[in-house]
The first five atom37 places (N, CA, C, CB, O) and aatype in JSON, in Angstrom:
{
  "aatype": [12, 11, 2, 10, 10, 19, 9, 9, 0, 0, 19, 13, 10, 9, 15, 7, 4, 7, 1, 15, 1, 15, 6, 3, 0, 18, 18, 7, 10, 17, 15, 15, 1, 11, 0, 3, 0, 6, 9, 1, 5, 10, 1, 10, 7, 8, 3, 12, 11, 13, 6, 19, 11, 0, 13, 14, 0, 0, 19, 0, 4, 15, 3, 15, 16, 19, 10, 7, 3, 9, 3, 7, 7, 7, 0, 17, 6, 18, 3, 0, 6, 3, 7, 1, 9, 10, 10, 3, 13, 15, 11, 9, 16, 2, 7, 11, 4, 11, 16, 14, 18, 0, 12, 19, 9, 13, 3, 5, 14, 7, 15, 11, 10, 0, 0, 13, 15, 3, 19, 6, 12, 14, 15, 15, 7, 19, 19, 13, 6, 8, 15, 19, 3, 7, 1, 2, 1, 10],
  "atom_mask": [
    [1, 1, 1, 1, 1],
    [1, 1, 1, 1, 1],
    [1, 1, 1, 1, 1],
    [1, 1, 1, 1, 1],
    [1, 1, 1, 1, 1],
    [1, 1, 1, 1, 1],
    [1, 1, 1, 1, 1],
    [1, 1, 1, 1, 1],
    [1, 1, 1, 1, 1],
    [1, 1, 1, 1, 1],
    [1, 1, 1, 1, 1],
    [1, 1, 1, 1, 1],
    [1, 1, 1, 1, 1],
    [1, 1, 1, 1, 1],
    [1, 1, 1, 1, 1],
    [1, 1, 1, 0, 1],
    [1, 1, 1, 1, 1],
    [1, 1, 1, 0, 1],
    [1, 1, 1, 1, 1],
    [1, 1, 1, 1, 1],
    [1, 1, 1, 1, 1],
    [1, 1, 1, 1, 1],
    [1, 1, 1, 1, 1],
    [1, 1, 1, 1, 1],
    [1, 1, 1, 1, 1],
    [1, 1, 1, 1, 1],
    [1, 1, 1, 1, 1],
    [1, 1, 1, 0, 1],
    [1, 1, 1, 1, 1],
    [1, 1, 1, 1, 1],
    [1, 1, 1, 1, 1],
    [1, 1, 1, 1, 1],
    [1, 1, 1, 1, 1],
    [1, 1, 1, 1, 1],
    [1, 1, 1, 1, 1],
    [1, 1, 1, 1, 1],
    [1, 1, 1, 1, 1],
    [1, 1, 1, 1, 1],
    [1, 1, 1, 1, 1],
    [1, 1, 1, 1, 1],
    [1, 1, 1, 1, 1],
    [1, 1, 1, 1, 1],
    [1, 1, 1, 1, 1],
    [1, 1, 1, 1, 1],
    [1, 1, 1, 0, 1],
    [1, 1, 1, 1, 1],
    [1, 1, 1, 1, 1],
    [1, 1, 1, 1, 1],
    [1, 1, 1, 1, 1],
    [1, 1, 1, 1, 1],
    [1, 1, 1, 1, 1],
    [1, 1, 1, 1, 1],
    [1, 1, 1, 1, 1],
    [1, 1, 1, 1, 1],
    [1, 1, 1, 1, 1],
    [1, 1, 1, 1, 1],
    [1, 1, 1, 1, 1],
    [1, 1, 1, 1, 1],
    [1, 1, 1, 1, 1],
    [1, 1, 1, 1, 1],
    [1, 1, 1, 1, 1],
    [1, 1, 1, 1, 1],
    [1, 1, 1, 1, 1],
    [1, 1, 1, 1, 1],
    [1, 1, 1, 1, 1],
    [1, 1, 1, 1, 1],
    [1, 1, 1, 1, 1],
    [1, 1, 1, 0, 1],
    [1, 1, 1, 1, 1],
    [1, 1, 1, 1, 1],
    [1, 1, 1, 1, 1],
    [1, 1, 1, 0, 1],
    [1, 1, 1, 0, 1],
    [1, 1, 1, 0, 1],
    [1, 1, 1, 1, 1],
    [1, 1, 1, 1, 1],
    [1, 1, 1, 1, 1],
    [1, 1, 1, 1, 1],
    [1, 1, 1, 1, 1],
    [1, 1, 1, 1, 1],
    [1, 1, 1, 1, 1],
    [1, 1, 1, 1, 1],
    [1, 1, 1, 0, 1],
    [1, 1, 1, 1, 1],
    [1, 1, 1, 1, 1],
    [1, 1, 1, 1, 1],
    [1, 1, 1, 1, 1],
    [1, 1, 1, 1, 1],
    [1, 1, 1, 1, 1],
    [1, 1, 1, 1, 1],
    [1, 1, 1, 1, 1],
    [1, 1, 1, 1, 1],
    [1, 1, 1, 1, 1],
    [1, 1, 1, 1, 1],
    [1, 1, 1, 0, 1],
    [1, 1, 1, 1, 1],
    [1, 1, 1, 1, 1],
    [1, 1, 1, 1, 1],
    [1, 1, 1, 1, 1],
    [1, 1, 1, 1, 1],
    [1, 1, 1, 1, 1],
    [1, 1, 1, 1, 1],
    [1, 1, 1, 1, 1],
    [1, 1, 1, 1, 1],
    [1, 1, 1, 1, 1],
    [1, 1, 1, 1, 1],
    [1, 1, 1, 1, 1],
    [1, 1, 1, 1, 1],
    [1, 1, 1, 1, 1],
    [1, 1, 1, 0, 1],
    [1, 1, 1, 1, 1],
    [1, 1, 1, 1, 1],
    [1, 1, 1, 1, 1],
    [1, 1, 1, 1, 1],
    [1, 1, 1, 1, 1],
    [1, 1, 1, 1, 1],
    [1, 1, 1, 1, 1],
    [1, 1, 1, 1, 1],
    [1, 1, 1, 1, 1],
    [1, 1, 1, 1, 1],
    [1, 1, 1, 1, 1],
    [1, 1, 1, 1, 1],
    [1, 1, 1, 1, 1],
    [1, 1, 1, 1, 1],
    [1, 1, 1, 0, 1],
    [1, 1, 1, 1, 1],
    [1, 1, 1, 1, 1],
    [1, 1, 1, 1, 1],
    [1, 1, 1, 1, 1],
    [1, 1, 1, 1, 1],
    [1, 1, 1, 1, 1],
    [1, 1, 1, 1, 1],
    [1, 1, 1, 1, 1],
    [1, 1, 1, 0, 1],
    [1, 1, 1, 1, 1],
    [1, 1, 1, 1, 1],
    [1, 1, 1, 1, 1],
    [1, 1, 1, 1, 1]
  ],
  "atom_positions": [
    [[4.17, -19.41, 7.01], [3.95, -18.24, 6.2], [2.95, -18.53, 5.07], [5.28, -17.74, 5.61], [2.08, -17.71, 4.76]],
    [[3.07, -19.73, 4.46], [2.16, -20.09, 3.39], [0.72, -20.18, 3.9], [2.57, -21.43, 2.76], [-0.21, -19.74, 3.22]],
    [[0.54, -20.74, 5.1], [-0.8, -20.83, 5.69], [-1.38, -19.45, 5.96], [-0.77, -21.64, 6.98], [-2.58, -19.24, 5.8]],
    [[-0.54, -18.52, 6.37], [-0.99, -17.16, 6.63], [-1.5, -16.52, 5.35], [0.14, -16.32, 7.23], [-2.53, -15.83, 5.36]],
    [[-0.8, -16.73, 4.23], [-1.24, -16.18, 2.95], [-2.57, -16.78, 2.52], [-0.18, -16.42, 1.88], [-3.42, -16.07, 1.97]],
    [[-2.76, -18.07, 2.75], [-4.03, -18.72, 2.41], [-5.16, -18.13, 3.24], [-3.94, -20.24, 2.64], [-6.24, -17.87, 2.71]],
    [[-4.92, -17.92, 4.52], [-5.94, -17.34, 5.4], [-6.29, -15.92, 4.97], [-5.47, -17.34, 6.86], [-7.46, -15.55, 4.92]],
    [[-5.27, -15.13, 4.65], [-5.5, -13.75, 4.21], [-6.3, -13.74, 2.91], [-4.16, -12.99, 4.01], [-7.24, -12.95, 2.76]],
    [[-5.94, -14.61, 1.96], [-6.66, -14.68, 0.69], [-8.11, -15.09, 0.91], [-5.98, -15.67, -0.26], [-9.02, -14.52, 0.3]],
    [[-8.35, -16.06, 1.78], [-9.72, -16.51, 2.06], [-10.55, -15.41, 2.7], [-9.7, -17.75, 2.96], [-11.7, -15.21, 2.33]],
    [[-9.97, -14.71, 3.65], [-10.69, -13.61, 4.31], [-11.01, -12.52, 3.3], [-9.85, -13.03, 5.48], [-12.11, -11.97, 3.32]],
    [[-10.07, -12.21, 2.42], [-10.29, -11.2, 1.38], [-11.45, -11.61, 0.48], [-9.0, -10.99, 0.55], [-12.32, -10.8, 0.17]],
    [[-11.46, -12.88, 0.05], [-12.52, -13.35, -0.83], [-13.87, -13.35, -0.13], [-12.21, -14.74, -1.33], [-14.88, -12.96, -0.72]],
    [[-13.89, -13.8, 1.1], [-15.15, -13.88, 1.83], [-15.7, -12.5, 2.16], [-14.96, -14.67, 3.11], [-16.91, -12.27, 2.04]],
    [[-14.84, -11.6, 2.56], [-15.3, -10.29, 3.0], [-15.63, -9.35, 1.86], [-14.28, -9.66, 3.86], [-16.45, -8.45, 2.02]],
    [[-15.0, -9.55, 0.7], [-15.21, -8.62, -0.4], [-14.77, -7.23, -0.01], [0.0, 0.0, 0.0], [-15.31, -6.23, -0.5]],
    [[-13.78, -7.15, 0.85], [-13.23, -5.88, 1.34], [-14.25, -5.09, 2.14], [-12.73, -5.05, 0.18], [-14.16, -3.86, 2.2]],
    [[-15.21, -5.76, 2.74], [-16.15, -5.11, 3.65], [-17.16, -4.2, 2.99], [0.0, 0.0, 0.0], [-17.79, -3.4, 3.68]],
    [[-17.32, -4.29, 1.72], [-18.2, -3.39, 1.0], [-19.34, -4.21, 0.41], [-17.44, -2.6, -0.09], [-19.1, -5.24, -0.22]],
    [[-20.55, -3.74, 0.6], [-21.67, -4.45, -0.02], [-22.45, -3.49, -0.9], [-22.59, -5.09, 1.05], [-22.48, -2.28, -0.65]],
    [[-23.07, -4.02, -1.91], [-23.85, -3.22, -2.85], [-25.33, -3.49, -2.63], [-23.44, -3.54, -4.32], [-25.71, -4.37, -1.85]],
    [[-26.14, -2.73, -3.31], [-27.57, -3.01, -3.26], [-27.86, -4.21, -4.17], [-28.42, -1.76, -3.69], [-27.06, -4.54, -5.04]],
    [[-28.98, -4.84, -3.95], [-29.36, -6.01, -4.75], [-29.39, -5.68, -6.24], [-30.73, -6.52, -4.3], [-29.05, -6.53, -7.06]],
    [[-29.8, -4.47, -6.59], [-29.88, -4.05, -7.99], [-28.54, -4.18, -8.72], [-30.36, -2.62, -8.08], [-28.52, -4.41, -9.93]],
    [[-27.44, -4.03, -8.02], [-26.12, -4.08, -8.64], [-25.77, -5.47, -9.15], [-25.07, -3.62, -7.65], [-24.82, -5.62, -9.93]],
    [[-26.5, -6.48, -8.73], [-26.16, -7.86, -9.1], [-26.94, -8.38, -10.3], [-26.39, -8.76, -7.94], [-26.55, -9.39, -10.89]],
    [[-28.03, -7.73, -10.67], [-28.83, -8.2, -11.79], [-28.02, -8.2, -13.07], [-30.09, -7.35, -11.95], [-27.17, -7.33, -13.28]],
    [[-28.29, -9.17, -13.93], [-27.68, -9.18, -15.25], [-26.7, -10.32, -15.46], [0.0, 0.0, 0.0], [-26.7, -11.31, -14.74]],
    [[-25.88, -10.14, -16.48], [-24.96, -11.17, -16.93], [-23.57, -10.96, -16.35], [-24.9, -11.19, -18.45], [-23.04, -9.85, -16.39]],
    [[-22.99, -12.03, -15.82], [-21.64, -12.06, -15.28], [-20.88, -13.11, -16.07], [-21.62, -12.36, -13.73], [-21.43, -14.17, -16.37]],
    [[-19.63, -12.84, -16.41], [-18.88, -13.81, -17.2], [-17.45, -13.96, -16.7], [-18.87, -13.39, -18.65], [-16.91, -13.1, -16.0]],
    [[-16.85, -15.09, -17.09], [-15.48, -15.41, -16.72], [-14.88, -16.21, -17.87], [-15.41, -16.2, -15.37], [-15.51, -17.14, -18.37]],
    [[-13.68, -15.87, -18.28], [-13.03, -16.58, -19.38], [-12.31, -17.8, -18.85], [-12.05, -15.65, -20.14], [-11.54, -17.72, -17.89]],
    [[-12.55, -18.95, -19.49], [-11.87, -20.19, -19.13], [-10.48, -20.21, -19.78], [-12.7, -21.43, -19.57], [-10.19, -19.38, -20.64]],
    [[-9.64, -21.13, -19.37], [-8.28, -21.25, -19.91], [-8.29, -21.51, -21.41], [-7.53, -22.37, -19.2], [-7.37, -21.08, -22.11]],
    [[-9.3, -22.2, -21.92], [-9.37, -22.5, -23.36], [-10.13, -21.43, -24.14], [-10.03, -23.86, -23.57], [-10.59, -21.68, -25.26]],
    [[-10.25, -20.25, -23.57], [-10.88, -19.07, -24.18], [-12.4, -19.15, -24.25], [-10.33, -18.87, -25.57], [-13.04, -18.2, -24.71]],
    [[-12.99, -20.25, -23.81], [-14.45, -20.3, -23.71], [-14.88, -19.43, -22.54], [-14.96, -21.76, -23.55], [-14.07, -19.06, -21.69]],
    [[-16.17, -19.12, -22.5], [-16.67, -18.21, -21.47], [-17.67, -18.92, -20.56], [-17.32, -16.98, -22.11], [-18.57, -19.62, -21.02]],
    [[-17.48, -18.73, -19.26], [-18.44, -19.18, -18.26], [-19.42, -18.02, -18.05], [-17.73, -19.61, -16.89], [-19.02, -16.86, -18.1]],
    [[-20.68, -18.34, -17.81], [-21.67, -17.28, -17.62], [-22.56, -17.56, -16.42], [-22.51, -17.11, -18.87], [-22.9, -18.71, -16.12]],
    [[-22.94, -16.49, -15.76], [-23.88, -16.5, -14.64], [-24.83, -15.34, -14.87], [-23.14, -16.4, -13.24], [-24.4, -14.19, -14.97]],
    [[-26.14, -15.64, -14.96], [-27.14, -14.58, -15.12], [-28.01, -14.56, -13.89], [-27.99, -14.78, -16.41], [-28.6, -15.57, -13.52]],
    [[-28.1, -13.39, -13.27], [-28.95, -13.19, -12.09], [-30.13, -12.32, -12.52], [-28.15, -12.53, -10.91], [-29.96, -11.15, -12.86]],
    [[-31.32, -12.89, -12.5], [-32.5, -12.19, -12.99], [-33.23, -11.4, -11.92], [0.0, 0.0, 0.0], [-33.11, -11.68, -10.72]],
    [[-34.0, -10.4, -12.37], [-34.85, -9.61, -11.47], [-35.9, -10.49, -10.8], [-35.53, -8.46, -12.24], [-36.4, -10.17, -9.72]],
    [[-36.23, -11.6, -11.46], [-37.23, -12.52, -10.92], [-36.63, -13.46, -9.86], [-37.84, -13.34, -12.04], [-37.29, -14.39, -9.41]],
    [[-35.38, -13.19, -9.48], [-34.64, -13.97, -8.47], [-34.37, -15.4, -8.93], [-35.42, -14.0, -7.16], [-34.19, -16.31, -8.11]],
    [[-34.33, -15.6, -10.25], [-33.9, -16.86, -10.85], [-32.51, -16.64, -11.43], [-34.92, -17.34, -11.96], [-32.15, -15.53, -11.81]],
    [[-31.72, -17.72, -11.49], [-30.39, -17.62, -12.09], [-30.18, -18.75, -13.08], [-29.3, -17.64, -11.0], [-30.84, -19.79, -13.02]],
    [[-29.24, -18.53, -14.0], [-28.8, -19.54, -14.95], [-27.28, -19.52, -14.97], [-29.39, -19.3, -16.37], [-26.67, -18.45, -14.86]],
    [[-26.66, -20.69, -15.12], [-25.21, -20.77, -15.3], [-24.92, -21.59, -16.54], [-24.52, -21.38, -14.05], [-25.64, -22.54, -16.86]],
    [[-23.85, -21.22, -17.24], [-23.36, -21.97, -18.4], [-21.87, -22.18, -18.2], [-23.65, -21.23, -19.75], [-21.14, -21.25, -17.85]],
    [[-21.43, -23.42, -18.42], [-20.01, -23.79, -18.32], [-19.45, -23.5, -16.92], [-19.19, -23.03, -19.36], [-18.3, -23.09, -16.78]],
    [[-20.27, -23.72, -15.9], [-19.85, -23.51, -14.52], [-19.02, -24.72, -14.09], [-21.09, -23.31, -13.56], [-19.4, -25.85, -14.4]],
    [[-17.9, -24.53, -13.39], [-17.06, -25.67, -13.02], [-17.76, -26.62, -12.05], [-15.75, -25.17, -12.41], [-18.21, -26.21, -10.98]],
    [[-17.84, -27.88, -12.43], [-18.48, -28.88, -11.58], [-17.77, -29.01, -10.24], [-18.52, -30.24, -12.28], [-18.41, -29.26, -9.22]],
    [[-16.46, -28.83, -10.24], [-15.69, -28.94, -8.99], [-16.12, -27.91, -7.96], [-14.2, -28.79, -9.27], [-15.96, -28.13, -6.76]],
    [[-16.66, -26.8, -8.41], [-17.12, -25.74, -7.5], [-18.57, -25.96, -7.11], [-16.95, -24.36, -8.15], [-18.94, -25.7, -5.96]],
    [[-19.4, -26.43, -8.03], [-20.84, -26.51, -7.79], [-21.33, -27.84, -7.22], [-21.56, -26.25, -9.05], [-22.37, -27.87, -6.57]],
    [[-20.61, -28.93, -7.45], [-21.11, -30.25, -7.07], [-20.6, -30.68, -5.7], [-20.71, -31.28, -8.1], [-19.46, -30.41, -5.33]],
    [[-21.47, -31.35, -4.97], [-21.06, -31.85, -3.66], [-20.13, -33.06, -3.79], [-22.29, -32.23, -2.84], [-19.41, -33.39, -2.84]],
    [[-20.13, -33.73, -4.95], [-19.26, -34.87, -5.2], [-18.01, -34.38, -5.93], [-19.99, -35.97, -6.04], [-18.09, -33.97, -7.09]],
    [[-16.87, -34.42, -5.27], [-15.63, -33.88, -5.84], [-15.09, -34.71, -7.0], [-14.58, -33.78, -4.77], [-14.15, -34.28, -7.67]],
    [[-15.67, -35.89, -7.26], [-15.19, -36.71, -8.37], [-15.84, -36.32, -9.7], [-15.46, -38.18, -8.09], [-15.41, -36.8, -10.75]],
    [[-16.85, -35.46, -9.68], [-17.49, -35.01, -10.9], [-16.6, -33.96, -11.56], [-18.92, -34.42, -10.61], [-16.25, -32.95, -10.94]],
    [[-16.23, -34.22, -12.81], [-15.32, -33.34, -13.52], [-16.05, -32.58, -14.62], [-14.15, -34.13, -14.12], [-17.18, -32.91, -14.97]],
    [[-15.4, -31.56, -15.16], [-15.95, -30.8, -16.28], [-16.79, -29.63, -15.83], [0.0, 0.0, 0.0], [-16.66, -29.12, -14.72]],
    [[-17.66, -29.22, -16.74], [-18.53, -28.06, -16.5], [-19.98, -28.5, -16.47], [-18.31, -26.99, -17.58], [-20.35, -29.56, -16.99]],
    [[-20.79, -27.67, -15.87], [-22.23, -27.92, -15.82], [-22.98, -26.68, -16.3], [-22.68, -28.31, -14.38], [-22.45, -25.57, -16.27]],
    [[-24.19, -26.88, -16.73], [-25.16, -25.81, -16.95], [-26.26, -26.06, -15.93], [-25.71, -25.79, -18.45], [-26.46, -27.2, -15.5]],
    [[-26.95, -25.03, -15.55], [-28.01, -25.23, -14.58], [-28.74, -23.95, -14.26], [0.0, 0.0, 0.0], [-28.55, -22.92, -14.91]],
    [[-29.56, -24.03, -13.25], [-30.33, -22.87, -12.85], [-31.08, -23.13, -11.57], [0.0, 0.0, 0.0], [-31.03, -24.23, -11.01]],
    [[-31.76, -22.11, -11.12], [-32.52, -22.2, -9.88], [-32.86, -20.82, -9.37], [0.0, 0.0, 0.0], [-33.06, -19.89, -10.15]],
    [[-32.94, -20.69, -8.07], [-33.29, -19.43, -7.42], [-32.07, -18.85, -6.72], [-34.46, -19.63, -6.41], [-31.19, -19.59, -6.27]],
    [[-32.03, -17.52, -6.62], [-30.93, -16.87, -5.9], [-31.49, -15.85, -4.93], [-29.95, -16.2, -6.88], [-32.6, -15.33, -5.11]],
    [[-30.71, -15.57, -3.9], [-31.08, -14.52, -2.96], [-29.82, -13.78, -2.53], [-31.83, -15.1, -1.71], [-28.73, -14.34, -2.49]],
    [[-30.01, -12.52, -2.21], [-28.91, -11.66, -1.79], [-28.92, -11.51, -0.28], [-29.0, -10.27, -2.48], [-29.95, -11.17, 0.31]],
    [[-27.78, -11.77, 0.34], [-27.61, -11.61, 1.78], [-26.83, -10.3, 2.0], [-26.85, -12.85, 2.42], [-25.6, -10.3, 1.97]],
    [[-27.56, -9.21, 2.21], [-26.93, -7.89, 2.33], [-26.02, -7.79, 3.54], [-27.99, -6.82, 2.41], [-25.0, -7.1, 3.5]],
    [[-26.37, -8.45, 4.62], [-25.58, -8.37, 5.84], [-24.16, -8.9, 5.64], [-26.26, -9.14, 6.96], [-23.2, -8.31, 6.13]],
    [[-24.04, -10.01, 4.92], [-22.73, -10.61, 4.69], [-22.16, -10.32, 3.31], [-22.82, -12.09, 4.89], [-21.06, -10.77, 3.0]],
    [[-22.89, -9.58, 2.47], [-22.41, -9.23, 1.14], [-22.16, -10.44, 0.27], [0.0, 0.0, 0.0], [-21.11, -10.55, -0.37]],
    [[-23.12, -11.36, 0.25], [-22.95, -12.56, -0.56], [-24.27, -12.95, -1.21], [-22.41, -13.71, 0.3], [-25.34, -12.48, -0.82]],
    [[-24.15, -13.81, -2.2], [-25.31, -14.3, -2.94], [-25.39, -15.8, -2.72], [-25.2, -13.95, -4.46], [-24.39, -16.51, -2.78]],
    [[-26.59, -16.28, -2.47], [-26.82, -17.71, -2.29], [-27.54, -18.25, -3.52], [-27.63, -18.0, -0.99], [-28.59, -17.73, -3.9]],
    [[-26.98, -19.28, -4.15], [-27.59, -19.92, -5.3], [-28.18, -21.25, -4.85], [-26.56, -20.12, -6.45], [-27.49, -22.06, -4.23]],
    [[-29.45, -21.47, -5.15], [-30.12, -22.73, -4.83], [-30.46, -23.42, -6.15], [-31.41, -22.49, -3.94], [-31.46, -23.09, -6.79]],
    [[-29.63, -24.39, -6.55], [-29.83, -25.08, -7.82], [-31.08, -25.95, -7.78], [-28.61, -25.93, -8.16], [-31.3, -26.68, -6.81]],
    [[-31.9, -25.88, -8.83], [-33.03, -26.79, -8.97], [-32.83, -27.7, -10.18], [-34.35, -26.0, -9.11], [-33.52, -28.71, -10.32]],
    [[-31.9, -27.34, -11.07], [-31.57, -28.21, -12.2], [-30.08, -28.09, -12.52], [-32.43, -27.84, -13.46], [-29.5, -27.0, -12.46]],
    [[-29.49, -29.24, -12.84], [-28.07, -29.31, -13.22], [-27.97, -30.33, -14.35], [-27.15, -29.7, -11.99], [-28.61, -31.38, -14.29]],
    [[-27.17, -30.03, -15.37], [-27.1, -30.88, -16.55], [-26.36, -32.2, -16.33], [-26.45, -30.15, -17.65], [-26.58, -33.14, -17.1]],
    [[-25.51, -32.3, -15.34], [-24.76, -33.53, -15.1], [-25.47, -34.37, -14.04], [-23.3, -33.2, -14.67], [-25.57, -33.95, -12.89]],
    [[-25.95, -35.55, -14.42], [-26.69, -36.41, -13.51], [-25.88, -36.91, -12.32], [0.0, 0.0, 0.0], [-26.45, -37.27, -11.29]],
    [[-24.56, -36.93, -12.46], [-23.7, -37.38, -11.36], [-23.51, -36.29, -10.31], [-22.34, -37.82, -11.9], [-23.07, -36.57, -9.19]],
    [[-23.83, -35.08, -10.67], [-23.64, -33.94, -9.78], [-24.85, -33.81, -8.87], [-23.41, -32.62, -10.59], [-25.95, -33.5, -9.33]],
    [[-24.67, -34.05, -7.61], [-25.75, -33.88, -6.65], [-25.95, -32.38, -6.44], [-25.44, -34.6, -5.29], [-24.99, -31.64, -6.24]],
    [[-27.19, -31.94, -6.48], [-27.42, -30.51, -6.3], [-26.98, -30.09, -4.91], [-28.91, -30.17, -6.53], [-27.34, -30.72, -3.92]],
    [[-26.2, -29.03, -4.84], [-25.73, -28.57, -3.53], [-26.88, -27.94, -2.75], [-24.59, -27.55, -3.7], [-27.86, -27.47, -3.32]],
    [[-26.73, -27.94, -1.42], [-27.76, -27.31, -0.59], [-27.82, -25.82, -0.86], [-27.49, -27.57, 0.91], [-28.89, -25.22, -0.83]],
    [[-26.68, -25.22, -1.13], [-26.61, -23.82, -1.54], [-25.19, -23.52, -1.97], [-27.05, -22.85, -0.38], [-24.24, -24.04, -1.39]],
    [[-25.06, -22.72, -2.98], [-23.76, -22.28, -3.48], [-23.6, -20.84, -3.04], [-23.64, -22.44, -5.05], [-24.52, -20.04, -3.22]],
    [[-22.47, -20.49, -2.48], [-22.25, -19.13, -2.0], [-21.34, -18.4, -2.98], [-21.65, -19.13, -0.58], [-20.27, -18.9, -3.34]],
    [[-21.77, -17.22, -3.39], [-20.99, -16.35, -4.27], [-20.66, -15.11, -3.46], [-21.78, -16.0, -5.61], [-21.54, -14.48, -2.89]],
    [[-19.37, -14.75, -3.42], [-18.93, -13.63, -2.61], [-18.67, -12.39, -3.45], [-17.67, -14.0, -1.84], [-18.1, -12.47, -4.54]],
    [[-19.11, -11.25, -2.95], [-18.88, -9.95, -3.59], [-17.4, -9.62, -3.55], [-19.72, -8.84, -2.9], [-16.72, -9.87, -2.55]],
    [[-16.89, -9.05, -4.65], [-15.49, -8.66, -4.75], [-15.4, -7.22, -5.24], [-14.72, -9.61, -5.7], [-16.33, -6.72, -5.87]],
    [[-14.3, -6.55, -4.95], [-14.12, -5.19, -5.45], [-14.1, -5.15, -6.98], [-12.82, -4.58, -4.9], [-13.68, -6.12, -7.62]],
    [[-14.55, -4.06, -7.55], [-14.47, -3.86, -8.99], [-15.49, -4.63, -9.8], [0.0, 0.0, 0.0], [-15.14, -5.17, -10.85]],
    [[-16.72, -4.71, -9.35], [-17.8, -5.41, -10.06], [-17.43, -6.85, -10.38], [-18.14, -4.68, -11.35], [-17.55, -7.29, -11.52]],
    [[-16.99, -7.58, -9.37], [-16.62, -8.99, -9.53], [-17.31, -9.83, -8.46], [-15.09, -9.17, -9.46], [-17.62, -9.35, -7.37]],
    [[-17.55, -11.09, -8.8], [-18.11, -12.07, -7.88], [-17.21, -13.29, -7.89], [-19.57, -12.44, -8.26], [-16.73, -13.7, -8.95]],
    [[-16.97, -13.89, -6.73], [-16.11, -15.07, -6.63], [-16.9, -16.26, -6.1], [-14.89, -14.79, -5.72], [-17.65, -16.15, -5.13]],
    [[-16.72, -17.41, -6.76], [-17.34, -18.66, -6.33], [-16.24, -19.7, -6.16], [-18.42, -19.16, -7.35], [-15.44, -19.91, -7.06]],
    [[-16.21, -20.34, -5.01], [-15.25, -21.42, -4.8], [-15.81, -22.39, -3.78], [-13.88, -20.87, -4.32], [-16.64, -22.03, -2.94]],
    [[-15.36, -23.63, -3.87], [-15.94, -24.67, -3.01], [-15.2, -24.84, -1.7], [-15.96, -25.98, -3.74], [-15.76, -25.4, -0.76]],
    [[-13.97, -24.37, -1.61], [-13.16, -24.6, -0.42], [-12.45, -23.31, -0.04], [-12.13, -25.74, -0.66], [-11.59, -22.83, -0.79]],
    [[-12.78, -22.73, 1.12], [-12.16, -21.47, 1.53], [-10.67, -21.63, 1.78], [-12.83, -20.94, 2.78], [-9.93, -20.64, 1.79]],
    [[-10.21, -22.86, 1.97], [-8.77, -23.08, 2.15], [-8.04, -23.15, 0.82], [-8.53, -24.36, 2.94], [-6.81, -23.13, 0.79]],
    [[-8.8, -23.23, -0.28], [-8.21, -23.26, -1.62], [-8.93, -22.27, -2.52], [-8.27, -24.69, -2.22], [-9.57, -22.68, -3.49]],
    [[-8.85, -20.96, -2.22], [-9.58, -19.98, -3.03], [-9.15, -19.96, -4.49], [-9.42, -18.61, -2.44], [-9.9, -19.52, -5.35]],
    [[-7.94, -20.43, -4.77], [-7.47, -20.45, -6.16], [-8.24, -21.47, -6.99], [-5.98, -20.75, -6.2], [-8.15, -21.45, -8.22]],
    [[-8.97, -22.37, -6.34], [-9.74, -23.39, -7.06], [-11.06, -22.85, -7.59], [-9.99, -24.58, -6.16], [-11.78, -23.57, -8.28]],
    [[-11.39, -21.63, -7.29], [-12.68, -21.07, -7.67], [-12.66, -20.35, -9.0], [0.0, 0.0, 0.0], [-11.73, -20.48, -9.79]],
    [[-13.72, -19.61, -9.22], [-13.88, -18.85, -10.46], [-14.36, -17.44, -10.1], [-14.87, -19.56, -11.44], [-15.2, -17.27, -9.21]],
    [[-13.83, -16.44, -10.8], [-14.22, -15.05, -10.57], [-14.97, -14.55, -11.8], [-12.96, -14.15, -10.27], [-14.48, -14.65, -12.92]],
    [[-16.16, -14.02, -11.56], [-16.99, -13.48, -12.63], [-16.92, -11.96, -12.62], [-18.46, -13.95, -12.48], [-16.83, -11.33, -11.56]],
    [[-16.95, -11.36, -13.82], [-17.02, -9.9, -13.95], [-18.36, -9.54, -14.55], [-15.85, -9.35, -14.83], [-18.9, -10.26, -15.4]],
    [[-18.9, -8.41, -14.1], [-20.19, -7.95, -14.62], [-20.0, -7.53, -16.06], [-20.77, -6.78, -13.76], [-19.1, -6.74, -16.37]],
    [[-20.84, -8.03, -16.95], [-20.74, -7.7, -18.37], [-21.13, -6.25, -18.59], [-21.63, -8.63, -19.21], [-21.9, -5.67, -17.82]],
    [[-20.58, -5.67, -19.65], [-20.87, -4.27, -19.96], [-22.37, -4.06, -20.11], [-20.14, -3.83, -21.25], [-22.93, -3.12, -19.54]],
    [[-23.01, -4.94, -20.86], [-24.47, -4.9, -20.97], [-25.0, -6.06, -20.15], [-24.95, -4.97, -22.47], [-25.27, -7.13, -20.69]],
    [[-25.16, -5.85, -18.86], [-25.55, -6.9, -17.95], [-26.94, -7.45, -18.18], [0.0, 0.0, 0.0], [-27.33, -8.42, -17.54]],
    [[-27.7, -6.86, -19.07], [-29.05, -7.33, -19.33], [-29.1, -8.43, -20.38], [-29.93, -6.18, -19.77], [-30.17, -8.97, -20.64]],
    [[-27.96, -8.77, -20.98], [-27.94, -9.85, -21.98], [-28.39, -11.15, -21.35], [-26.53, -10.01, -22.58], [-28.12, -11.42, -20.18]],
    [[-29.08, -11.95, -22.13], [-29.51, -13.28, -21.65], [-28.48, -14.3, -22.07], [-30.92, -13.65, -22.21], [-27.74, -14.09, -23.03]],
    [[-28.44, -15.41, -21.35], [-27.53, -16.51, -21.71], [-28.0, -17.16, -22.98], [-27.44, -17.55, -20.58], [-27.38, -18.11, -23.46]]
  ]
}
């Protein structure tokens, strides 16, 4: 039963409930509150560049031993067919963090985006909400 719940949660996160938005809906600032009340940020620019602040290293790094948060940036693209965003990091603040080949961000209901490194452990990820004024810069 527990495995079934994990599979259902993973499918829900990946599918985003089968709804996709236009690329324009993703531009701007996305944020997520950390447990210590600090804020994680993801900015998706019209120029198809992105920036992240306080992004969890466990989600972004290919080396699972890297702990803490990272800042970084690179290029992003929207995959309309699958309703997801691909992040291609070109810079990361932690030298131990190997840049991933691509980070996948999944569309979620209610102006939310989910990022996680393991579909079998969706609770290990982070969910971003679109900021009221999505045009704010990091």
